[in-house]
Every structure is written in structure tokens, then in C-alpha cells.
C-alpha positions in Angstrom: -6.3 22.8 25.2 -4.2 20.9 27.7 -7.3 19.4 29.3 -8.0 17.6 26.0 -4.8 15.5 26.4 -5.8 12.4 28.4 -3.3 9.5 28.2 -5.9 7.1 29.6 -8.5 8.0 26.9 -5.8 7.6 24.2 -4.8 4.2 25.5 -8.4 3.0 25.6 -9.1 4.2 22.1 -5.8 3.4 20.3 -4.9 0.3 22.2 -8.5 -1.0 22.1 -8.8 -0.4 18.4 -5.6 -2.1 17.6 -6.5 -5.1 19.7 -10.0 -5.3 18.2 -8.6 -5.0 14.6 -6.1 -7.7 15.4 -8.8 -10.0 16.7 -11.2 -9.3 13.8 -8.7 -9.3 10.9 -5.9 -11.6 12.1 -2.2 -11.2 12.3 -1.4 -11.5 8.6 -3.8 -8.9 7.4 -3.0 -6.5 10.3 0.7 -6.8 9.5 -0.1 -6.1 5.8 -1.8 -2.9 6.8 1.1 -1.9 9.0 3.5 -2.5 6.1 1.3 -0.5 3.7 1.2 2.5 6.2 5.0 2.4 6.6 5.5 2.5 2.8 3.5 5.8 2.8 6.5 7.3 4.6 8.8 6.2 1.8 9.3 7.9 -1.6 6.6 7.1 -4.2 7.4 4.9 -7.2 10.0 6.7 -9.3 8.7 6.4 -12.8 11.4 8.5 -14.4 14.2 6.7 -12.6 12.9 3.3 -13.6 12.5 4.5 -17.2 16.2 5.6 -17.3 17.3 2.2 -16.0 15.1 0.5 -18.6 16.7 2.6 -21.3 20.0 0.9 -20.6 18.4 -2.5 -21.3 16.8 -1.1 -24.5 20.2 0.2 -25.7 21.9 -3.1 -25.1 19.2 -4.9 -27.1 19.6 -2.4 -29.9 23.4 -2.8 -29.9 23.8 -6.6 -29.3 20.4 -8.1 -30.2 18.0 -9.8 -28.0 19.6 -13.2 -28.1 22.9 -11.8 -26.6 21.3 -9.3 -24.2 21.8 -9.8 -20.5 19.1 -9.1 -17.9 19.5 -5.6 -16.4 18.7 -5.5 -12.7 18.4 -2.3 -10.7 16.5 -3.1 -7.6 12.8 -3.0 -8.7 11.5 -6.5 -8.1 8.9 -6.5 -10.9 11.0 -4.9 -13.7 14.1 -7.0 -12.7 11.9 -10.1 -13.1 10.5 -8.7 -16.4 14.1 -8.3 -17.7 14.7 -12.0 -16.9 11.5 -13.0 -18.6 12.3 -11.0 -21.7 15.7 -12.5 -22.1 14.4 -16.0 -21.3 11.3 -16.1 -23.5 12.0 -13.2 -26.0 8.3 -12.5 -26.0 6.5 -9.2 -25.2 3.4 -11.3 -24.4 5.4 -12.9 -21.6 6.2 -9.5 -20.2 2.5 -8.6 -19.9 1.7 -12.0 -18.3 4.4 -11.5 -15.7 3.2 -8.0 -15.1 -0.3 -9.2 -14.5 0.9 -11.5 -11.8 2.7 -8.7 -10.0 -0.3 -6.4 -10.5 -2.7 -8.9 -9.0 -0.4 -9.5 -6.0 -0.1 -5.7 -5.3 -3.9 -5.3 -5.7 -4.6 -8.0 -3.2 -2.1 -6.5 -0.6 -3.5 -2.9 -1.1 -7.1 -4.1 -0.9 -6.3 -6.0 2.3 -4.5 -3.0 3.9 -7.4 -0.7 2.9 -9.9 -3.1 4.4 -8.1 -3.4 7.7 -7.7 0.4 8.0 -11.4 0.8 7.2 -12.2 -1.7 10.0 -10.1 0.4 12.4 -11.9 3.5 11.4 -15.2 1.8 12.1 -14.0 0.4 15.5 -12.4 3.5 16.9 -15.7 5.3 17.7 -17.0 2.1 19.3 -13.9 1.9 21.6 -14.4 5.6 22.3 -18.0 4.8 23.4 -16.8 1.9 25.4 -14.3 4.1 27.3 -17.1 6.6 27.9 -19.3 3.9 29.4 -16.5 2.6 31.6 -15.8 6.1 32.9 -19.4 6.8 33.6 -19.8 3.4 35.2 -17.2 4.3 37.7 -19.0 7.3 39.0 -21.0 5.3 41.5 -17.8 4.3 43.3 -15.7 7.4 42.7 -14.8 9.7 45.5 -16.4 13.1 45.5 -13.3 14.9 44.1 -13.1 12.4 41.2 -16.4 13.1 39.6 -15.1 15.8 37.4 -12.1 13.7 36.3 -14.3 10.7 35.4 -16.7 12.9 33.4 -13.8 14.5 31.6 -12.3 11.1 30.7 -15.7 10.0 29.4 -16.0 13.1 27.2 -12.4 13.0 25.9 -12.7 9.2 25.2 -15.6 9.8 22.9 -13.8 12.7 21.2 -10.7 10.6 20.7 -12.7 7.8 19.1 -14.2 10.2 16.5 -10.8 12.0 15.9 -8.9 8.7 15.5 -11.5 7.3 13.1 -11.9 10.3 10.9 -8.5 11.9 11.0 -6.2 8.9 11.3 -7.5 5.5 10.1 -9.9 6.7 7.4 -7.4 9.0 5.8 -4.7 6.3 5.9 -7.0 3.9 4.2 -7.6 6.4 1.4 -3.9 7.2 1.2 -3.0 3.6 0.7 -5.6 3.2 -2.0 -4.5 6.4 -3.8 -0.8 5.4 -3.6 -1.5 1.9 -5.0 -3.6 3.3 -7.9 -1.0 5.9 -8.8 1.8 3.2 -8.8 -0.2 0.8 -11.0 -0.9 3.6 -13.5 2.8 4.5 -13.7 3.9 0.9 -14.0 1.4 0.1 -16.8 2.5 3.2 -18.7 6.2 2.1 -18.3 5.4 -1.4 -19.5 3.6 -0.1 -22.6 6.6 2.2 -23.3 9.0 -0.8 -22.7 7.1 -3.0 -25.2 7.2 -0.4 -27.9 10.9 0.4 -27.2 11.8 -3.3 -27.4 10.1 -3.6 -30.8 11.9 -0.6 -32.1 15.3 -1.8 -30.7 14.8 -5.2 -32.3 13.9 -3.7 -35.6 17.3 -1.9 -35.6 19.2 -5.1 -34.7 19.8 -8.3 -36.7 17.6 -10.3 -34.3 13.9 -10.8 -35.1 11.4 -8.8 -33.3 9.9 -10.7 -30.3 6.4 -12.0 -30.4 3.9 -9.1 -29.9 1.1 -9.5 -27.4 -2.0 -11.3 -28.6 -5.1 -9.3 -29.1 -7.7 -9.7 -26.3 -10.7 -11.8 -27.3 
């Protein structure tokens, strides 16, 4: 299998695809995709850990009342902000509104990253074909001993384009979308649990229960 490893073909396909994606999508969207891919290497959203941290806030509300409760921060940007919103507005409706802003922002970022990676999956075979044509185009000026090498580069470049598209960029695009959907599902479930827990904690404290969310029209 060693004859399939061709650094020149890899450079043409990978380097060419990255440059083409950068030119087509721009620096901001390409960076967004790179960040999303890097986050795949990190631990997924820890729903149980966040629930345990939120339980501390719920207990404080039950013990001291919502008016005297302090925001409880533990490193999750959204739920830290939701804690501030709860203490500031004392409204469950405000929690859902703030959550919607965060949800929309994450959806935009995940959609952008998925689109960029899908573009890369479309462009990789094109760059593989371009490398093949370049290799075949050089046959007319190649020395007699270089014919086999040029033809081999042409074949492996096409292969690399197909492999990179279908076994790298396309799976990464799907993985980013799958991670984003799973996180949103867990965050929504936690928010619903938090809203019910706050209502229950307030009913056990001398402070009035916060305003429930308005029913959708």
C-alpha cells in the first residue's frame, strides 16, 4: 500500500481544497468551521454536570427566596447568563427569551460550519481532478523514466480527492450537525427542568413564584 502515499497528491488535494474553501466562503466562515471541528475533539455537553450545578441555585432559592438569591456561575456561558437574568428579572419568561438568543446564535454558527465543510466535500474531488489533469498534462515534457510516476500521481490525486471528500469533510459536516442537535436537545431539557424546579422552590419560600412563560399564540 506504500505506493498509494503520495505527498504531492495530498498537497494538491488538501491544500487546494482549503484555499478554494477560503476563497469561496471567506475567512470568518472558514474559521467558524475550524472552531467547530476542534470542538468535536472536546467532551460533549455535560448535561448531568450542569444539572448538578443548577441544583445549587435551586436550593439557594428555596432556602433564601428569589429576592435574596445570588447568581450561581460555574463556567457555562448560557446558564451563567440565565442565572443573572433570573435574579435580575425574576421571570421564567425572561429565561426562555435569553435561551432563544443563545440557541439562535449556536444554530447560526453550526449551520455556517456545516455549510463550509459541505463546500469542502464538494471541492475536494474537483481538486483531485485538477491534480490529475496537471499530472497528465506534464507527460508531454516528462522524461522517459518519469511517465510511470506522472501517471501514478494522476491516479492517486483522483483517489485522494474522493477519499478526502467522502471520508473526511462530509463526515465532519455530519458530525458537527449531530453534535449541535444533541446539545440543543439537552439544553432545552435542562431549561424546562430548571423552570419547573424554580417554580417548586419559590412555592416553598416566602417569595412569590416568578412570572411563568406566556403561552404561544
